[in-house]
Backbone as numpy.savetxt, mean C-alpha at the origin, in Angstrom:
# Nx Ny Nz CAx CAy CAz Cx Cy Cz
-3.13 27.80 6.59 -4.18 28.12 5.65 -5.28 27.06 5.76
-6.48 27.45 6.07 -7.58 26.48 6.10 -7.79 25.87 4.73
-8.21 24.62 4.69 -8.38 23.96 3.39 -9.42 24.65 2.53
-10.34 25.38 3.15 -11.34 26.10 2.35 -10.70 27.23 1.56
-9.49 27.64 1.97 -8.79 28.71 1.26 -7.94 28.18 0.11
-7.86 26.85 -0.06 -7.06 26.30 -1.15 -7.74 26.56 -2.49
-6.95 26.88 -3.47 -7.44 27.02 -4.83 -8.03 25.68 -5.28
-9.22 25.67 -5.87 -9.84 24.39 -6.28 -8.96 23.55 -7.20
-8.23 24.22 -8.09 -7.34 23.48 -9.00 -6.19 22.85 -8.22
-5.62 23.58 -7.27 -4.53 23.04 -6.45 -5.03 21.86 -5.61
-6.23 21.98 -5.07 -6.80 20.89 -4.30 -6.97 19.65 -5.18
-7.52 19.84 -6.37 -7.73 18.73 -7.29 -6.40 18.07 -7.68
-5.38 18.88 -7.94 -4.07 18.34 -8.29 -3.46 17.56 -7.13
-3.63 18.06 -5.90 -3.12 17.35 -4.72 -3.86 16.03 -4.54
-5.18 16.05 -4.67 -5.96 14.82 -4.54 -5.51 13.79 -5.56
-5.34 14.22 -6.79 -4.93 13.30 -7.86 -3.53 12.76 -7.62
-2.61 13.60 -7.15 -1.24 13.16 -6.88 -1.22 12.10 -5.78
-2.03 12.28 -4.76 -2.09 11.31 -3.67 -2.74 10.01 -4.13
-3.80 10.12 -4.90 -4.45 8.92 -5.44 -3.48 8.16 -6.34
-2.76 8.86 -7.15 -1.77 8.24 -8.05 -0.69 7.53 -7.24
-0.28 8.10 -6.13 0.73 7.49 -5.26 0.22 6.16 -4.70
-1.04 6.11 -4.29 -1.65 4.88 -3.80 -1.62 3.81 -4.90
-2.00 4.18 -6.09 -2.05 3.24 -7.20 -0.65 2.80 -7.62
0.31 3.70 -7.59 1.70 3.36 -7.92 2.26 2.35 -6.92
1.95 2.53 -5.65 2.42 1.60 -4.63 1.88 0.20 -4.90
0.59 0.08 -5.17 -0.02 -1.23 -5.43 0.59 -1.84 -6.69
0.80 -1.04 -7.71 1.40 -1.54 -8.95 2.79 -2.10 -8.68
3.60 -1.35 -7.94 4.96 -1.83 -7.64 4.93 -3.10 -6.79
4.00 -3.18 -5.88 3.91 -4.35 -5.01 3.49 -5.59 -5.78
2.53 -5.45 -6.67 2.00 -6.61 -7.40 2.73 -6.90 -8.71
3.17 -5.89 -9.43 3.70 -6.09 -10.77 5.12 -5.58 -10.99
5.65 -4.87 -10.04 6.96 -4.26 -10.25 8.00 -4.79 -9.29
8.78 -3.89 -8.79 9.84 -4.21 -7.84 9.39 -3.78 -6.47
8.96 -4.71 -5.61 8.45 -4.33 -4.29 9.42 -3.51 -3.45
10.72 -3.76 -3.59 11.70 -3.00 -2.80 11.70 -1.52 -3.10
11.18 -1.12 -4.28 11.17 0.30 -4.65 10.02 1.06 -4.01
9.14 0.35 -3.30 8.04 1.01 -2.60 8.57 2.06 -1.63
9.73 1.79 -1.06 10.34 2.72 -0.10 10.51 4.11 -0.69
10.73 4.21 -2.00 10.94 5.50 -2.64 9.68 6.36 -2.68
8.53 5.76 -2.39 7.27 6.50 -2.39 6.98 7.13 -1.03
7.82 6.86 -0.04 7.65 7.36 1.32 8.64 8.47 1.63
8.30 9.32 2.59 9.26 10.28 3.12 10.37 9.46 3.79
11.55 10.04 4.01 12.67 9.26 4.56 12.35 8.50 5.85
11.52 9.06 6.72 11.18 8.37 7.97 9.75 7.83 7.93
9.27 7.51 6.73 7.91 7.01 6.57 7.67 5.71 7.31
6.39 5.44 7.58 6.00 4.28 8.39 4.89 3.50 7.69
5.01 2.17 7.70 3.95 1.25 7.30 3.69 0.39 8.52
2.41 0.34 8.95 2.13 -0.43 10.16 0.84 -1.24 10.03
0.82 -2.33 10.78 -0.32 -3.23 10.89 -0.64 -3.31 12.38
-1.53 -2.48 12.89 -1.82 -2.51 14.33 -2.30 -3.86 14.84
-3.09 -4.59 14.05 -3.61 -5.87 14.54 -2.51 -6.90 14.69
-1.43 -6.77 13.95 -0.31 -7.70 14.07 0.86 -7.11 14.82
0.67 -5.91 15.32 1.71 -5.18 16.04 3.01 -5.13 15.24
2.90 -4.92 13.92 4.06 -4.76 13.07 4.18 -3.31 12.65
5.39 -2.83 12.64 5.67 -1.45 12.26 7.03 -1.43 11.56
7.04 -0.84 10.37 8.28 -0.71 9.61 8.50 0.77 9.41
9.64 1.26 9.86 9.89 2.70 9.83 11.19 3.01 9.10
11.10 3.94 8.17 12.27 4.41 7.43 12.43 3.69 6.10
12.99 4.41 5.14 13.14 3.86 3.78 13.99 2.59 3.75
15.06 2.57 4.51 15.93 1.39 4.49 15.18 0.15 4.97
14.44 0.29 6.06 13.66 -0.84 6.59 12.54 -1.24 5.63
11.88 -0.26 5.03 10.82 -0.55 4.06 11.39 -1.29 2.85
12.55 -0.83 2.36 13.19 -1.47 1.20 13.55 -2.93 1.53
14.10 -3.15 2.71 14.48 -4.51 3.12 13.25 -5.40 3.26
12.20 -4.88 3.90 11.00 -5.69 4.13 10.34 -6.08 2.81
10.03 -5.11 1.97 9.32 -5.41 0.74 10.21 -6.08 -0.30
11.50 -5.82 -0.23 12.44 -6.47 -1.14 12.64 -7.94 -0.81
12.23 -8.37 0.38 12.43 -9.76 0.78 11.20 -10.63 0.55
10.22 -10.12 -0.17 9.03 -10.93 -0.48 9.46 -12.21 -1.19
8.78 -13.31 -0.93 9.13 -14.57 -1.62 9.05 -14.40 -3.14
10.02 -14.95 -3.84 10.07 -14.82 -5.30 8.90 -15.53 -5.96
8.32 -16.53 -5.29 7.22 -17.29 -5.88 5.84 -16.79 -5.43
5.79 -15.57 -4.86 4.51 -15.00 -4.42 3.81 -14.32 -5.60
2.55 -14.64 -5.76 1.70 -13.98 -6.75 0.62 -13.24 -5.97
0.49 -11.95 -6.22 -0.54 -11.17 -5.52 -1.16 -10.16 -6.45
-2.39 -9.84 -6.15 -3.11 -8.76 -6.82 -3.98 -8.09 -5.78
-3.91 -6.78 -5.73 -4.72 -6.00 -4.82 -5.77 -5.23 -5.61
-6.99 -5.31 -5.17 -8.07 -4.55 -5.76 -8.35 -3.40 -4.80
-8.12 -2.19 -5.25 -8.33 -1.01 -4.41 -9.50 -0.21 -4.96
-10.30 0.32 -4.04 -11.47 1.06 -4.45 -11.83 2.09 -3.37
-12.81 2.92 -3.69 -13.31 3.92 -2.74 -12.19 4.76 -2.13
-11.28 5.21 -2.98 -10.16 6.04 -2.52 -10.70 7.44 -2.24
-10.63 7.83 -0.98 -11.11 9.15 -0.57 -9.93 9.94 0.00
-9.47 10.92 -0.78 -8.35 11.77 -0.37 -8.90 13.07 0.20
-8.37 13.48 1.33 -8.73 14.76 1.96 -7.47 15.60 2.05
-7.48 16.75 1.40 -6.33 17.66 1.48 -6.50 18.50 2.72
-5.55 18.37 3.64 -5.63 19.05 4.92 -4.98 20.44 4.90
-3.97 20.59 4.05 -3.26 21.86 3.90 -2.53 21.80 2.56
-1.85 22.87 2.16 -1.13 22.81 0.89 -0.05 21.72 0.85
0.40 21.25 2.03 1.49 20.26 2.08 1.14 18.97 2.81
-0.11 18.79 3.22 -0.49 17.56 3.92 -1.86 17.09 3.44
-2.02 15.77 3.45 -3.29 15.17 3.04 -3.42 13.82 3.74
-4.62 13.25 3.65 -4.87 11.93 4.19 -5.81 11.21 3.24
-5.88 9.88 3.39 -6.76 9.10 2.50 -7.17 7.81 3.18
-8.34 7.33 2.76 -8.81 6.00 3.11 -9.04 5.25 1.81
-8.53 4.02 1.73 -8.69 3.19 0.54 -9.12 1.80 0.96
-10.21 1.30 0.42 -10.63 -0.07 0.67 -9.86 -1.00 -0.25
-9.56 -2.22 0.23 -8.81 -3.16 -0.60 -9.21 -4.60 -0.32
-8.95 -5.46 -1.31 -9.00 -6.91 -1.17 -7.71 -7.43 -1.80
-7.01 -8.30 -1.09 -5.75 -8.86 -1.58 -5.93 -10.33 -1.89
-5.62 -10.70 -3.12 -5.56 -12.09 -3.55 -4.08 -12.45 -3.59
-3.71 -13.55 -2.90 -2.27 -13.82 -2.78 -2.05 -15.32 -2.55
-1.06 -15.87 -3.26 -0.63 -17.25 -3.04 0.89 -17.29 -3.14
1.49 -18.28 -2.50 2.91 -18.56 -2.63 3.05 -19.88 -3.39
4.21 -20.09 -3.98 4.44 -21.30 -4.75 4.05 -21.16 -6.21
3.89 -19.94 -6.69 3.48 -19.69 -8.07 4.65 -19.89 -9.02
4.35 -20.51 -10.16 5.32 -20.66 -11.24 4.92 -19.66 -12.32
5.84 -18.75 -12.71 5.49 -17.75 -13.72 4.87 -18.38 -14.97
3.79 -17.76 -15.41 3.08 -18.21 -16.60 1.97 -19.21 -16.31
1.96 -19.77 -15.12 0.91 -20.75 -14.78 -0.36 -20.02 -14.34
-1.48 -20.45 -14.88 -2.76 -19.89 -14.48 -3.20 -20.56 -13.19
-3.59 -19.77 -12.22 -3.97 -20.27 -10.90 -5.47 -20.09 -10.71
-6.18 -21.13 -10.25 -7.60 -20.93 -9.94 -7.73 -19.82 -8.89
-8.71 -18.96 -9.03 -8.80 -17.82 -8.11 -9.10 -18.27 -6.68
-8.24 -17.84 -5.75 -8.50 -18.13 -4.34 -9.43 -17.08 -3.75
-9.92 -17.35 -2.55 -10.62 -16.30 -1.81 -9.59 -15.24 -1.43
-10.02 -14.01 -1.20 -9.05 -12.98 -0.79 -8.35 -13.40 0.50
-7.04 -13.14 0.56 -6.26 -13.40 1.78 -6.58 -12.34 2.83
-6.81 -11.11 2.37 -7.11 -10.00 3.27 -8.13 -9.06 2.64
-8.98 -8.50 3.48 -9.91 -7.45 3.05 -9.91 -6.42 4.17
-9.78 -5.17 3.80 -9.78 -4.12 4.82 -9.65 -2.76 4.18
-8.97 -1.87 4.89 -8.72 -0.54 4.33 -7.37 -0.03 4.80
-6.82 0.88 4.02 -5.59 1.58 4.37 -5.95 2.98 4.84
-5.27 3.45 5.85 -5.33 4.84 6.28 -3.96 5.42 5.96
-3.91 6.37 5.05 -2.65 6.98 4.62 -2.58 8.44 5.00
-1.37 8.90 5.28 -1.11 10.34 5.38 -0.01 10.65 4.37
-0.05 11.86 3.86 0.87 12.29 2.81 1.51 13.61 3.22
2.69 13.83 2.70 3.36 15.10 2.89 4.00 15.52 1.56
3.86 16.78 1.24 4.47 17.32 0.02 5.86 17.80 0.39
6.87 17.20 -0.26 8.26 17.50 0.03 8.93 17.97 -1.26
9.45 19.18 -1.26 10.10 19.75 -2.45 9.22 19.60 -3.70
7.93 19.85 -3.53 7.00 19.83 -4.65 6.46 18.47 -5.02
6.87 17.41 -4.31 6.43 16.05 -4.63 5.66 15.46 -3.46
4.49 14.90 -3.74 3.71 14.24 -2.71 4.30 12.87 -2.43
4.48 12.54 -1.14 5.00 11.24 -0.70 4.14 10.73 0.45
4.16 9.43 0.64 3.49 8.84 1.78 4.28 9.13 3.05
3.59 9.52 4.10 4.23 9.68 5.41 3.94 8.44 6.26
2.67 8.00 6.25 2.31 6.79 6.98 1.28 5.99 6.19
1.34 4.70 6.36 0.31 3.80 5.83 -0.02 2.82 6.94
-1.29 2.82 7.31 -1.77 1.90 8.34 -2.76 0.95 7.70
-2.50 -0.35 7.84 -3.34 -1.38 7.28 -4.33 -1.83 8.35
-5.61 -1.72 8.06 -6.67 -2.11 8.99 -7.42 -3.27 8.36
-7.30 -4.46 8.97 -7.95 -5.64 8.42 -9.32 -5.86 9.02
-10.29 -6.10 8.16 -11.61 -6.54 8.59 -11.66 -8.06 8.52
-10.98 -8.63 7.50 -10.91 -10.07 7.29 -9.49 -10.40 6.89
-8.93 -11.48 7.40 -7.57 -11.82 7.03 -7.21 -13.25 7.38
-6.18 -13.73 6.72 -5.69 -15.07 6.97 -4.31 -15.25 6.39
-3.74 -16.41 6.59 -2.39 -16.66 6.07 -2.39 -16.79 4.55
-1.22 -16.59 3.97 -1.06 -16.77 2.54 -1.04 -18.26 2.24
-1.90 -18.69 1.32 -1.97 -20.10 0.94 -0.82 -20.43 0.00
-0.25 -21.62 0.16 0.76 -22.13 -0.77 0.08 -23.06 -1.75
0.50 -23.02 -2.99 -0.09 -23.89 -4.00 0.16 -25.36 -3.71
1.24 -25.66 -2.98 1.52 -27.06 -2.66 0.74 -27.52 -1.43
-0.14 -26.65 -0.88 -0.99 -27.02 0.24 -0.41 -26.73 1.60
0.87 -26.37 1.67 1.49 -26.05 2.97 0.94 -24.73 3.49
0.99 -24.55 4.78 0.54 -23.28 5.39 1.56 -22.21 5.07
1.11 -21.05 4.61 1.99 -19.95 4.25 2.09 -18.92 5.34
2.68 -17.81 4.99 2.86 -16.69 5.94 1.68 -15.74 5.84
1.68 -14.74 6.72 0.63 -13.73 6.68 1.16 -12.40 6.17
2.31 -12.41 5.51 2.96 -11.17 5.07 2.29 -10.51 3.91
2.87 -9.41 3.49 2.30 -8.63 2.40 2.65 -9.25 1.08
């Protein structure tokens, strides 16, 4: 079915569901349980960083990767310009611009002077509707600007998520 044949209400609902999925992922990563991000992907979903030649495939690998984030990492992602394109009744894609503020060595409750963003770029996402629920199929991180995660104690940090 060409996307022009989609009911406008169905298209709007699909766009909103995909946008909500993007926002839910960021919320879980910054404020929730990062290991649960895997539940937002199809079983063989992929998160990749082409510039770093990193690729994580499958829910188990995603759960392990994001669940292993340092306990003292503080991050906030600012996402904007989310453009969702519904390709069919069961597939969609999106581009989202982001800036990530991130430090390691954070003590809960301590106010941290704002650092420069660790990363600025965009995400390229694809989505698939499975049993009536929209899920991420792929997420590709494209960095325009990036650097290592700064540690509050001044040591050089990692470049992870």
